[in-house]
N, C-alpha and C positions, 0 to 999 in steps of 0.2 A: 399573602400579597397585600400591599397597601393599596389604597383607592387610588383610580385613574386621576381623580381631581388632586389629590394631595401630591401624588407622584408629579403632576405638571407643575403644581405651585412650587415644589422643591427646585425645580429647574429654574424658578424665577426667585429665589432665595435672596435675603437682604444682602446687597452690597455693603451696607454699614457694618454688618457683622463680620463679613468677610475682610473688610479692611482692619477692623478691629483685631480680629485673630491675626492677621498679618502684622499689626503692630505688636502684639505679644511676642511673636517669632523674632522680630527685628530688635526688640528690646533684650531679649536673651542673647543675641549675637553682639550688639553693638553697646549695650547699656541703655538704662532708661534716659540718661541726660542727653543721649545723642540720637533720640528718636522724638519726632515731633508728631503725635497723634492728635489729630483734629476730627477723627472719623465718628465718634460717638456722642451723642447729646445728653451726657450724664451730668446732672447737677452737681456743681462743686462747692457750693455754699451751704454750710449745714443748716438744721432748722434752728429756730429761735430758742434761747435759752429757757423760756417759759414752757417750751415744750418737754425739755428734759426734766424741769422741776415737776410738772405734771405726772410725768412717767415715774419718776423717783416717789413722789408722793403716794401714787397708786400701788406701786411695788410694796412700800411699806404699810400701807393701809388698804389691803386688797378688799373688794367688794363680794361678799358672799353670794355665790352664783353668778358672779360677773363674767364668766367665760361661757355660760351657757348659750343656747339658740337665742336669737333675737329676731324680731320682724324682719322679712326679707327686704322692706322698704328701709330699714335702717333706724338706729337709735333716734328717739324723738328729739333728745337733746342735741344731737349732731345735726339733724335736719333744720331744727331751729336756729343753730348757729350759722348754718348756710343761708338760710332764708334771710336772716338779719344781715348778714354779710352782703349779700347780693342788692338788699333794699338800701343798704347804707351806701352802696355803690352806684346804683342806678336810680334811685327813688321809688316812687310807687309803681310797683310792677306786678304786683298780684301774685307774688311768690311766698309760700307760707310752707310751713313743715309738712302740709298735705300734699305739696306739689313737688317735693323734693325727694329723691331716692339716692341712697347713698349706694355706690358702686365699686367694683374692683378696678380702680383706676378710671380715667376718661375712655380708656379703650373698652373696657366693660360697658360703660355708658352708651357709647356708639354702637356696640353689638346689641345690646338691649333695645335701643330706640329702633335701629333696622329690623331687628326680628319682629318688633310690635307692629310696624306699619307695612312691612312689603309682603305682596304676593309674589308668587313665582314669576320671574322675568319683568318685574317692576323696574324702571329705570332710576338710577341714582347718579346725578351729575357730581363728577369730581373735577375740581380744576387742576390743570397741570401747569408746573411741577407741583407734586402732592407727597404727602406722608405715605411711604410705601405700603403700610399695613390696609390702607382705606379699602383698595379693591378686594382684598380678603375678607374683609368684614363684610361687605357687600355680597361676596359669594357665599358667606356663612348663612345669609338670610335668604339665599336662592334669588337675589335680585341681579340685576345687570349693570355693571358699570358703564357710563358713559364720559368720556373724557373732553373736557373743554378747556383749551389752552389759555392761559392768561396773557395780557398784553405783555409787551417787551419789558415794561417796567414793573410787571407782576401785578398791575391792578386788573379788574374783571373789565373783559371786552363785552360790552352789554349786547352787542350785535351778535357775537359769536355764541353768548349764552342764550339768546332769544333762539337762534338757530338749532341750539341743541336740545330745547324742550319740545318734547312730543306728548301725545295724550297719554302715555304710559309712564311719564316722569312723575315720580313719587316723592323725590327728596333730593335736595341739594346739599352737600356737605361744604360748608364755609370755615375755613380755619384762619383765625385773626387774633393777633399777629401771626404771620404765616411761616410754617415749617415746609419748605427748606430755605425761603427766600429771606425772611425777616421783615417782608412788607407789611405795612399797615393800612387798612382801609379805614377813611375817617367816616363820620357819620354821615355826611351828604353821599357818599359812595354806597353805603348800605342802604339809604332810602331810594337811591336809584335802583339798585339791585332789586329791592322789594318791588317797585313798582313793575319792573319787568316780569316778574313772577306772577304778580297779580293779573297783569294784561294777558299774559298766557294762559293763565288759569281761566279766564273769561273766554278767550278765544276757544280753548281745547277741551273745555269742561273738566279740566284736571283738578286734582287737590294736591299742592305741593307743600311739603314741609322743609324746613331749614334746620340742618343739624348744625348748630354754631359752636365748633369746637375751639375752645377758649382757655387752653392751659397755660397760655404765656400773657395773660391780660394784666398782671402785675410786673411784667418785665417790658413795659413801654418806656422808652427814652425820648422820643421826638413826637410832638403832637398830643392832642387830648386824647383821652380813653373814650372810645365809641361807646355807646349805649345800644346793643342790638336789641334790647326788650323795646325801646322806643321806636326803633325803624323797621322791624321785621315782624310780619304777621306768620302764625304758625310756626313760631320758634321753639325749639329744643335746645336748651342751653347746656352745653357739656364742659365740664372743668375737671380740674385735679388738684391735689396738694403736692405734687410732685416738683414742680419747679420753683413755685412762690414760697412753699415752706421746706423745700429740700427733702421731701418725703418720698421720693421717687420709688425705692424699694419696698415700701409699705403699701403701694398699690391702692390708694384711696382716692376715689373720686366721686362724682355726682352727676346727677341728670335733673334738670329743673325747668319748670315751665310756668307760665302764667295761668293761674287758675280761673280766670275769666274766659280763657279760650274755649271755643266750641268744643264739646265733647272731652273736656279736661278730666274728668272723673273715669271715663273709659280709657284713656290713653294710659293715666297713672295705673289702673288696674291692669293693663296690658303689661306696662313695664315692670310692675311687680312680679307678675307672673313669669315673663321672660327672664328676669333676675334669678329667680329659682331654678326654672327647667333648663336654662342655658349651662347650669351647673355652678355658676357663681354663688348662689346661696344668699350670702351677704357680703359686705365688705367687713375687714377686720375689725371686730368689736373693740378690741383694745384701742388702736388708733382712733376710731370714732369717739371713744371716751376723752381721749387726749385732746383731740382738737376741739371738742366741746367745752373744754376747760380754760382754753387759751383767752385771754382778753380780748383779742382781736385776731382775725383772719387776714388782715391788711399787712402787708410786709413791703418795705422799702428795699429794693434789691440794686443798690447803687453800686455794688461789686461787679454785677453783670455790665453795666454800662461802662465802668472802666475797661473792661476786658473788650467790649464792642470797639471802644475808641481806640484802644491799642492795636486791635487786629486790623481795623480800618486804615491806621497809620502804615502798619507793615505791608498791607496788600497794595496800597497807594504807593509806597516808596518803591515797591518791586516793579510796578508797572501793569497789575491786574485790572480789568475793567468790571465794575459790578454796581448794583443798585445798593446804596448804603441801607443797612437794616435799620429799622425805626424801632423793633421790638424783637423778643425771644433771644435765643443765642446761637443763630445760624446766619451764615452769608453764602451766596449762591453767584460766585463770580462766573464770568465767562472762561471757557478754556482757551488757552492762546494756541491751541491747535486743534483741528476740527474733531479728532476723535478724542472724546473726553475720558473714555476707558483707557485708551494708550496713555493719555496725559498723566492719569492717576497712578497707572503702572511705573510710569517713569519717575514721579515724584517719590514713590515708595523705594523703588529698585536703586535709585542713584542718588536720592537727597533724604531719604528717611523720613519723608513727609506723608502722612496718612490722611489722605482725602477720598471723598466719596463721588463717583462719577455721577453726572447730572441725568444719564440714562436710566439710573435705577431710581428715579423719581418722576420719569416720564417727560424729561426736558434735556434732550442730547446737547451736546456744546457747552455745557456748564459742568461745575463741580461745586459740591457742599462741603463747607467746613463748619465744625461747632467751635466756637470760642469759649465753651464752658471748660476751660481748662486753667492751669496756673498762668498768672500774669508773667512769671518767669518763662514758661515755656513759650509764650507768645512773643517776648523779647528775644529768647534764644534762637528761635526760627527765622528771624529777621533775614540774615544773609542766605540761609538755605532757599527761602522764597525768591531772593534775588537772583540766586544762581540757577534756580528752577526756570525762572521766566526767561533769563537770557538764553538758557540751553534751548528753549522751544523758539524762540524768535530767530535765533542764528541758522536753524536748519530750514 
């Protein structure tokens, strides 16, 4: 028999995967060109040519012992590359190869951080709507997820946040730009968020860490890029190369921190230990070598902005209400009927549109779609979205 916890979690399995699988079934029936699958946030823009060039060079000139075990913290050259990238992006932030650990994607980094800082039943605040796996990551570390709703425009309601913090609060997960809404918190919002945490720390005698989940930081279309290192104390910065370099299947991410933070060396020792004992060992050595050879880790992703603009036009013309995303590749519109699950089922069964109910992200009455699809699919879906909306409002 499987464990009671896993059995319970299976009953809450991801709506994203359910709708993705439904999309495969519909494509077999109707043909791929007649199905509009917006369910899965899979990057559609390939890695830069320099990545493939480095890969070809390495294949033709393999390094003796190049596939042996490496330090669990990751290759020095990869960590230096990440530290240089972050310093170039955010300025003098105290990040070096000593305070970066290469991980199995951003998911691995979040699990490593949570396992390193949580005692049993310590609380972790998760803003809703949220990336569906966060609650399972907290459970993995025997913590307790505390859900804090975002405001109607998907910014942080500081009053609700303040009321959500207790003496057992150990961390807050902050995703910016945000999945599933595409909202972007600017610098002044991050600073206000930090002030609330520091005030509550003093009031309650707590120590609150911020896990800043930032895999979409190079997919920002409107507004300035915020600097979390300048705004937030006790910051653990989490990111990956899945979106900006199009390397999602390679599962390479990292966890970084300011080496001037109190207890920095102890935190890093804990991260390396957790990376090993959680079973990740270390992230792919070959991909670490490749990214360390790239001339830059900064990539302009204008292709996603094109898709954002096209998807916004489609939804606006159809009549849907939504907060326009400023980054990432998701939109989180309001469902035109109260039951968002029924709405997504209708969209799939009658109009071959694959969407994900907002209930799966902890926010009913909405739905999520990913515009990380072909521009052709977005354009072809226009009439289907119009018909779907009209079907909803006529009943």
